[in-house]
TIFIDREN-820551 format. One line per 5 residues: their letters; for each residue x, y, z of C-alpha. Coordinates in Angstrom, 2 decimals. Layout:
<pts>
A) X,Y,Z  ...
</pts>
This chain:
<pts>
MTSST) 147.60,161.65,155.96  148.52,164.60,153.79  148.51,165.31,150.08  150.88,167.38,147.96  151.17,168.02,144.26
KFLDH) 153.13,165.41,142.33  153.64,164.81,138.64  153.06,161.85,136.38  154.68,161.61,132.96  152.12,161.06,130.20
GLNRL) 153.31,161.35,126.62  154.79,164.80,126.07  153.07,166.23,129.13  153.38,165.96,132.88  150.09,165.51,134.71
AYEQI) 149.82,167.22,138.08  147.97,165.27,140.75  147.36,165.03,144.47  146.73,161.73,146.20  145.60,160.54,149.60
AGVAP) 146.28,156.99,150.73  143.40,155.12,152.31  140.93,152.28,152.13  139.07,151.03,149.08  136.96,151.72,147.22
GVMFC) 138.90,154.80,146.30  137.52,158.06,144.92  138.80,159.80,141.80  137.76,163.32,140.81  137.50,164.44,137.17
GGFMS) 137.21,168.19,136.81  135.52,170.36,134.23  136.48,172.29,131.12  139.17,174.86,131.96  138.92,173.89,135.66
DMTGT) 141.65,172.52,137.89  142.01,170.32,140.94  142.09,173.26,143.38  138.37,173.99,142.94  135.82,173.96,145.73
KATAL) 134.31,170.55,144.96  137.65,168.77,144.54  139.02,170.34,147.72  135.90,169.49,149.73  136.01,165.92,148.47
AGHCM) 139.67,165.63,149.43  138.87,166.76,152.95  135.96,164.33,153.19  138.06,161.39,152.01  140.84,162.28,154.42
EQNRA) 138.34,162.28,157.30  137.02,158.91,156.16  140.51,157.42,155.66  139.52,156.77,152.06  141.88,156.69,149.09
FVRFD) 141.47,159.74,146.85  143.11,161.21,143.77  142.51,164.43,141.87  144.45,165.70,138.88  144.72,168.33,136.17
YSGHG) 144.18,167.40,132.54  146.83,168.37,130.00  146.76,172.12,129.51  144.87,172.63,132.77  146.11,173.90,136.12
ASGGR) 149.63,172.77,136.98  149.87,170.11,134.24  151.99,170.55,131.14  150.77,171.28,127.65  148.71,174.03,126.04
FEDGC) 144.98,174.12,126.68  144.14,174.86,123.05  145.95,171.70,121.95  143.64,169.54,124.06  140.52,167.60,123.16
ISQWR) 138.19,164.98,124.63  140.42,162.11,123.43  143.47,163.66,125.15  141.67,164.40,128.39  140.03,160.96,128.48
DDALT) 143.47,159.40,128.00  144.87,161.60,130.78  142.14,160.32,133.11  142.71,156.71,132.05  146.41,157.09,132.81
VLDTL) 145.60,158.38,136.30  143.09,155.57,136.87  145.43,152.83,135.62  148.63,154.15,137.20  147.66,155.78,140.47
TEGPQ) 144.66,153.82,141.73  144.07,150.26,142.88  140.88,148.26,143.25  137.35,149.58,142.77  136.84,153.30,142.33
VLVGS) 133.96,155.75,142.66  134.40,158.36,139.94  133.19,161.90,140.57  132.81,163.96,137.40  131.95,167.65,137.29
SMGGW) 130.57,169.16,134.06  132.92,167.97,131.29  134.36,165.64,133.92  131.01,163.86,133.89  131.58,163.04,130.21
IALLL) 135.12,161.88,131.00  133.89,159.74,133.91  131.31,158.05,131.67  134.01,157.29,129.09  136.18,155.79,131.83
ALARP) 133.30,153.63,133.05  132.88,152.31,129.50  136.60,151.68,129.11  137.20,150.09,132.55  133.85,148.72,133.75
ERIRG) 135.52,146.19,136.04  137.22,149.00,137.99  134.27,151.33,138.57  132.11,150.90,141.68  129.87,153.87,140.84
LVLLA) 129.60,157.34,139.35  128.66,160.65,140.94  128.01,163.19,138.18  127.63,166.89,138.92  125.95,168.91,136.16
PAPDF) 127.33,166.36,133.69  128.06,167.64,130.19  128.42,164.67,127.83  128.39,165.72,124.17  128.82,169.40,125.10
TQALS) 130.99,169.98,122.03  128.10,168.97,119.76  125.59,171.06,121.72  127.97,174.02,121.51  128.57,173.65,117.79
EHELT) 124.98,172.99,116.75  122.96,175.15,119.14  125.06,177.75,120.94  127.57,179.24,118.51  126.37,182.16,116.42
APEQA) 126.82,182.13,112.65  129.82,184.53,112.88  131.39,182.32,115.56  130.87,179.25,113.37  132.56,181.04,110.49
SLTRD) 135.48,182.13,112.66  135.88,178.63,114.06  136.11,177.17,110.55  138.32,179.94,109.20  140.70,180.46,112.14
GRIER) 140.49,177.08,113.86  139.54,178.67,117.18  137.33,181.22,118.88  137.24,182.75,122.34  134.06,183.07,124.37
PSQYS) 133.70,184.94,127.67  133.51,182.86,130.83  131.45,183.80,133.87  133.80,181.72,136.03  137.15,183.24,135.06
QQPYV) 138.72,186.37,133.61  140.23,184.12,130.98  137.91,183.37,128.04  136.92,179.89,126.99  139.01,178.76,124.04
ITHHL) 137.00,176.60,121.62  138.96,174.97,118.82  137.83,173.29,115.63  139.92,170.29,116.71  137.99,170.05,120.01
VQDGK) 134.62,170.05,118.24  135.67,167.55,115.59  137.34,165.21,118.09  134.28,165.32,120.33  132.28,163.62,117.57
QHLLL) 134.23,160.41,118.27  132.91,160.26,121.83  129.25,161.26,121.61  127.06,159.28,124.01  123.53,160.62,124.08
QAPIA) 122.27,159.31,120.74  122.16,155.67,121.88  122.04,153.51,125.03  125.08,154.04,127.24  126.33,150.65,128.48
VTCPV) 127.21,151.81,131.98  125.81,149.29,134.45  127.22,150.55,137.77  125.20,152.75,140.15  125.01,156.39,139.04
RVLQG) 124.04,159.46,141.07  123.39,162.69,139.15  123.12,166.11,140.80  121.77,168.82,138.49  120.81,172.43,139.11
MRDTD) 117.68,173.74,137.41  119.20,177.22,137.14  122.24,175.91,135.31  122.80,178.20,132.33  125.61,176.03,130.91
VPWER) 124.01,172.58,131.01  120.20,172.68,130.77  118.62,170.38,133.34  116.60,168.68,130.60  119.83,167.21,129.28
ALILV) 120.24,165.28,132.55  116.90,163.58,131.84  118.22,162.42,128.48  121.36,161.05,130.12  119.39,159.14,132.75
DRLTS) 117.19,157.65,130.03  120.21,156.54,127.99  122.07,154.82,130.85  121.50,151.06,130.90  122.06,150.81,134.65
DDVTL) 118.92,150.20,136.70  120.44,151.95,139.71  120.35,155.60,138.62  119.17,158.51,140.74  118.73,162.07,139.47
TLLKN) 118.47,164.89,142.02  117.17,168.15,140.55  118.03,171.22,142.63  115.52,173.98,141.89  117.88,176.81,142.89
GDHRL) 121.09,175.08,141.84  123.41,176.63,139.25  126.26,175.06,137.30  128.79,175.37,140.10  126.94,173.27,142.70
SNADD) 129.50,174.47,145.24  127.53,175.85,148.17  127.51,174.06,151.52  124.32,172.11,150.84  125.55,171.02,147.41
LDRLT) 128.83,169.81,148.88  126.93,167.86,151.54  124.91,166.17,148.79  128.10,165.36,146.94  129.84,163.76,149.90
AAVTE) 126.67,161.88,150.86  126.40,160.39,147.37  130.05,159.37,147.42  129.67,157.79,150.86  126.59,155.88,149.73
LCQA) 128.36,154.36,146.71  131.51,153.58,148.66  129.51,151.71,151.31  127.18,149.93,148.90
</pts>
């Protein structure tokens, strides 16, 4: 079995994806904000699924990686719809969703939209509601003013030479998809991996998420020395072990 980049038409954009044929339940990877499907976690997961003869798909959201569209035109609604299109079009049967950072938010939204399709969730440093946290707690007063006046700001990224682009549209659209203020009606098994040295998503936020999930089968693993990437060898072993557990459940 091999995988190669293909494209799926979705609205005005073409979504890039790579797919491996295999047994069910399949695995679908949802990446993070300004990330793409060539990252360490997605690549390691692809290799693991290939070894296990398990169906797997990874993709780039609109404006990310090899997909069409401009990043600054995107928002949570768009990227959720991208992921739903991949789920509905490219996968069959039950799926284990793996969501990294913003992809954890997207995976939760997919589980709410297609509960009958989702076998379980593996969430890595999940960042639901990050647009609200950014707007209310992280942006400085000058950044807030620039965001309102210019419709966008740029913030340095420790993961790329390219800055993060934050738009007013992204923040406003995110308000439609906030999850942490009320119970989250996700009833499938959920495994959360969270680093305690994560400077992007405080580990305390993972406790709030676990409390809000209505599923009784939720496990949170706090990694004392883990950062936001969760991409070292031990972290990847934990990721593949969690995926294997949910696939075999």
